[in-house]
N, C-alpha and C positions, 0 to 999 in steps of 0.2 A: 588343760583347764585346772585352775587352782581349786582348793577345797572351798574357799569362800564363794567362788562363782558357782560351784556345784550346789552348795547349800542355797544360794540365791535362786538358782533355776528351779530346784526342787520346791522351794517356798512359793515361787510364782506359779508353778504347776498346781500345787495344792490350793492356792487362792483361786486360780481359774476353775478348778474342779468345784470348789465351794460356790463360786459365782454361778456356774452352770446349774448346779443342783437347786439353788434358790430361784433361778429363773425358769427352770423347766418343770419344777414340782407343781402339780395341780395347775397346769397351764390354762385349763378351762374354768378356773375358779370364778373369774369375772365374766359376766355375760358379754356378748358382742356389743361394742360401743358404736355410736353412729358413724364416726369416721372409719373405724375398722370395717364396718359393713360396706361402706362405699369403696374403700381401697381393695378389699378382697373381691368384691363383685366386679370391679374394673379389671382386676387381674384375670378373673375367669373369662370375661368377655374378650379380653386381649389374647388370651390363650386360644380361645375358640376361633377368633377371626383375626389373622395376622395383619389385615389392613387397618385394624383399629389399635395398633400398638401405641398410638399417641392419644388414646381416648381421654386420659386425665386432663389433657390440655383444655378440654371442653369446659372444665370448671376452674381453669387457671392453675392446675397442679402439675408438678413435675412427675414423670412416670418411673423413675429409677427403682423406687421401692416395689412398685407393682411388677416391673420386669423381674426383679429378684425373687418375688413370690412364685411366679409361674412354674419354675422347675420343681418346686416343693409339692405341687399338686400331684405329681407323678407317684410319690411314695408316701404321702400323708393323706389319709382319707378325709379327715375333718378339715375343711378349707380354712376355718378360722385359726386352727392350730398351725396349719401350714404358714399362714401369714405371721403368726406370733413367733414361730421358730426363727424366722429371718431376723427379728429383733433380738432374740436370745443370742444368736450368733454375732450380730453386730455389737451387742452388749459385751460379749467376751472379748471382741476386738478392741473395744474401748478400754476394758480393764487392762489389757496388755499395753495399750497406748499410753495410759496415764503412768504406768510403770516406766516405759521408755522415756517419756517426757520428764519424769522426776529424776531419773538417772542422768539424762542428758543435761539438765540445767544445774543440778547440784552435785553430780559425780558421787552419789551416795547410793549404795545398794539398799540401805535401810529406808531411805526416802522413797525409793522406787517400790519396795515391797509394801510400805505403809500406804502409799498412794493407791496401789492396786487393791489393797485390803479395804480401804475406806470406800472406794468406788464399788467393789464387789458386794459389800454389805450394806451400803446406804439404801434405805427403803425408797428414796427418791429414784435412784438408779434402777433398782430391782423392779419397781413397778412399771416404769416405761420400757424397760428391756423385756417385759412380758406381754406387751401390747402390740398389735399389728398396726402400729402407727409409724410415721416416717421419722419421728424425733430421735429414736435410738440410732438410726442410720446416720442422721445428720451429726450427732455427737461423735460417732465413730469416724466419719470423714473429717470432722473438725479437729479432733485431737491429733490425728495422723498428718493432717496438713501442717499443723504447727511443728510436729516432730521433724518432718522432712524439710520444712523451710529452714529450721535452725541448723540441721545437718548440712543443708546446701550452702548456707552462708558461712558456717564455721569452717567447712572443708572446701568451699568454693568448688562444689561438685555439681556438674551438669546432670549426672545420674540421679542424685537426690532431688535436684530441681524438677526433673521429670516426674519423680514419684510424688512430690508435693503438688505438681500440676494435676496429676491423675486424681489425687485425693481431693483437691479443691474442685476439680471438675465434677467428681462424684457428688460432692456437697451441693453444688449448684444444680445438679440434675435431681436432687432429692427434695429440697425445700427452699423457698425464697429467702429465709433468714440466713442462708449461707452467704448472703451479701455482707453480713457483719464479719464473717471469717475473712472474706476477700479484702474488705476495707482495713482490717487490722493486720493483714499479712505483712505490710511494709515494716511493721515493728521488728520483724526478724532481721532487718538490716543491722540492728544494734549488736548482733552476734557475729558480725563479719570478722573473719580471721584477722587477728592482730599481727602487726609487723613492726619491728623496731625502726626501720627506715621509713621516713615520712612519705617519700614518693611511692614506695611499695604499698604502704597502708592506703594511700589514695587510690592506687590502682586496684587494690582489693575491694574497695568500696564500689568502684566502677564495675568490677566483675560481679559483685553481689547484686547491684542494680540490674545488670544485664540478665542475671539468673532470675531475678524476680519478674522482670518483663517477660522472660520466656515462660515462667510459671503462669502468668496471667494469659499470655497468648494461647497456650495449650488448653488451659482450663476453660477459657471462654470459647475456644473453638469447639470443645466438647459440649459446652452449653448450647451452642448454636446448632447442634444436631436437632434440637427441638423445633427448629424452623421447618423441618421436614413435615411437621404436623400442621394442618391447616388452621388450627386454633392457637398458634403460638402467641398471638396478640392478647389472648385472654389472661395470660400470666400477669401482665402489667395492669390490665383492667380489674381483675379480681383482687390483686394486691391492694389497690386503692380502696376497696371495700372494707379493708381491715385497719387502715391507718388514717389519721387525721392529716390535713394538709400541713406543709412546713410552717405556714404562718400561725399555726396553733400556738406556738411557743410565745408569740407576741401578744396573743389575746388572753390566754389563761395558762401561764407557764407552770403553775403548781397543780393544775387539775387536768388530767387525772394522775399526774406524776406522783404526788404524795400518797394518795390512796393505793395506787398500784405498787409503789415501792414497799409500802407497809404489808401488802398482800404477799409480795415476793419474799420478804423476810419471814413472814408467817409460814410459808411453804418450806423454806429452808430450816426453820426452827423445828418444825414438827416432823418433816420427812427427810431432812438433811442427814441426821437430826441435829439438834442445837449445838452439840459439842463440836460438830464440824465447823461451825462459825468461830467457835473459840480457838480451835486449832488453826484455822486460816488466819485469824488475827495474830496469833502467836507466831506463825510462820512468816507473816508479812513484816511485823515490827521487829521480830527477833533477827531477821536476816537482811533488814533494809540496808545496813551499813556495808556488809561484805558482798551481798548479792542484790544490790539495788536494781540493776537492770532486769534480772530474772524475776524478782517479785513484782516489779511494776508491769512487766509484760503479762504475767499471769493475772494480775489484778485487772488489767485492761480487758483481757479476754473474758474474765469472769464477771466484771461489773458493767462495763460500758454498754453491751447489748441490752442488759436489763434496764438501765437508765433510759436509753433511747426508746425502747419499747414501752416503758412506763409512761413516757412523755407523749408518744404518738399513737399507741395502739388503741383502737376502738374497743377491742375485746382482749382481755388479758387472762390467760389461764396458765397453770403450772407447767404444762408441756412446752409453752413458748420460751421458757427460760432454761429448759432442760439441757440444751447444748452447751450452756456455760458451766455446767457442773464439773466436767473434767479439769478445767483450769483451777477451780476452787479446791478440788480435792488435792491436786498437786501442791497448791499453796499451803493447804492444811498439813500435808505430809512433810513439808519443808520445816515444820516446827522441830523435827528431830535433828536437823542439821545444826541448828544453833544450840539447842539445849541437849547436849550429849553428856553433860556432867551430871552427877547424881542428883543434885538439888533440882536443876532444870528438868532433867529426865523424869523425875517423880511427877512434876506438874503435868508434863505432856502425857505421861502414862495414865494419870487420873482422867484427863480429858478423853483419851482413847478408850478407857474403861467405861466412861459414861456413854460414849458413842456406841460401844458394843452392847451395853445393857439396854439402852433405848431402842436400838435396832432389833435386838432379840425380843423385847416386849412387843414391838410392833408386829413382828412376824408371828409370834404366838397367837395374837389376836387376829391378825389378817388371815392366816390359813385356817383358823378355827371358825371365824365369823367375820367376813370382810366388812360388813356393815358397821360393826362395832369397833373397828380399828381406828386408831387415832389419826384421822385424816383432817387436814385443814379445811377442806371442802371436797365434795364428791366430784365436782366438775362434770356431773352427769354420767359418771361411769356406773353408778348403781341406782341413781334416782332419776325421775322424770322420763320424758319420752326418748331421751338420748340413750338410755340404758336398754339393752335388748333382753331383759329378763323374760323368760318364757318362750322366746322365739325358736330356739332349737327344739324345745319340747313340742311346740306347736307343729313344727316341721315333721317330727316323728309321728304325731297323731295323724297328720295328713297322709303320710306315706303308708301308715297302717290301714287307713281307710281305703286307700287305693288297692292295697294288697287283698283286702277282703271283698272288694268290689271290682274284680278284674274286668278290664275293658270299658269301665265307666269313667267318664271325664270328671275331673275335679277342678273347680274354679275357686280361687282364693282372692278376695278383695282385701286390700290393706289400706290403712291411712296413708296419706301422703303419696308422693310420686318418686321420692329420692331421699335416701338417708337410711336411718335405722329400719324403716319400712318404706318400700318393699325390699330394699337391697339385703337387709339382714335375713329375711326369709328366703330370698332367691339364692343366696349362697349355699343353703342347705338343700335346695330343691333343683339345683342345676342338673339338666339332662334327665330328670325324672319324667318318665312317660306319663301322658294323660293328666298332667298337672299344669295349670296355668295360673300365674300370679299377676294381678293387675292392681295398680294404685287407683284409689277412688277419691282422693282429696282429703282435706282437713275439715274440722268442725262438722262432723257427720251428724245430721239431724234427721235423716231418713235413710231407708235402705236404697242405695243407688240402683238406678234402672238396670244397669248392666248385670248386677247380681240377681235382681228379681227375675230378669229374663233367663238367666242361667238356671235358676232353680226351676222355673216353669218348663224349661227344656229337658228337665230330668237329670241335670248334672248335680253331683254333690257340691254344694256351695257353702263357702265359709266367709266370714268377715273377721279380721283380726285388727284390733285397734286398742290404743291406750285410753283410759277413762278421761284423761285431760283433753283428748281430741274428739270426744263424743258430745253431741249437743242434743240428745234425745230428751224430750220433756215428759214422756210417759214411760211406764215399765217396758223393758226390752221385749217381753213376750207380746205386747200389743203391736209390735212392729214385725212380728214373725221371726224373732231372733231367739234361739235357744242357746244358753251358755253351755258350751262344752267343757271349758275349764277357764280359770282365771289365775293370774300370778301377781301377787302383791310385790311392789318394789320397795326399795329403801326409802326412808324419810328424806325429804329434801331440806334445804336450809330454813324453810318456812314451817317445817314440822308436818308437811303433808305427804301422803303416799299415793303415787300413781298406781293404777291397776291395769295389767295387760289382759284383755279379754279375747277369747276365741269363741265366736258365735257360729252356729250353723243355721242356715235358712231352711 
């Protein structure tokens, strides 16, 4: 191994270490989010009952992330942290993946290291690699699918084709937007091994097409494992709840396309942060002449999924475009390939410095006080009913009450039946003896009969709910509710604060 490669590997290891520390530090800083509560609760149920290993299909979700979380319950006590550690690890895999992709496309160790550094430090990447959500895993499989596809077509290797198939299959088993990765996969054919003889070149293209078909065959065979679950049909059904029909483009082609594209740019400007877009533009235009194919493929993987989702998505949030970030990061790192002379390198260095400063400022505020960090929007992570502020603390109060009242049953009623509550509370009270958690619905205007009867039976009885879900018209005391504790949440975009209440009957 040459000294240059030794330095490159050492540099990559240091970047991975930095990425790990940013992702693992204060991993419980953000309260449980609605989707996290659902996914972790599913994983707990699937672990307890093997016959329910396809439980996420009941809501049209693929189960691979939940399968991956299950083993971590064995050695991580906090179930939410167990789920988030899976994303930390896939985030590290993506960091290595963008380095591999950068070197593969531009044959530059500097591009590879810069790509991994940009991804490792990007607040956008760090945030979602710290959450027990499926999006980090989708990004991981997406970038490695592209890496192995390019290797398969460049080297005409069946081995790399199988690795690409496993990566694509993993993506399809993770989240439905993996379909974008599958649809863009044929672009890898442009990297087919070149040959001077025309007949051999044609034969190489046929081989590449055959390899791509093999990739699809294996990947979709993996996906069809989900047919073993009785609710497989729910994937297609639930997907339609999130997208407009295809005819939408004929009726109003610019709505919601333009507002959503504007929102996507806002996310990338603030959490990218903005210098990433400047580097990406530099990498694209600076390398277009010599590396036209490479930059166009990266641009397609980075931009097309965003445009399509902006046109057809009923709901558009930052995590929906997160899986496009690796391609954007590699495109940004490619700016080093073109501008390696002093004058050009100076401009790139300035952009990288701006990127580092903006990222550092974000982290200083984020780890000090997440609510005041420069977020484009909270997406419900800290505000409104979707944020689980106070849930873990309420669970500790409930367990403490059980410990000082041994043998006495505790019944906890929560708002809703699915989501932040009761799932967020159940993940902390799983297998706790003498504690029962039940959902009682929304817009609570009176004490539910089930809780009243529990209190009359002598059980310790609680009600936990957000102020936005309460419809009481008189003071709480007049309903027989005593406030044990309350937790105020962050301001939402309307300047209002939800409050999480814990009542005892």
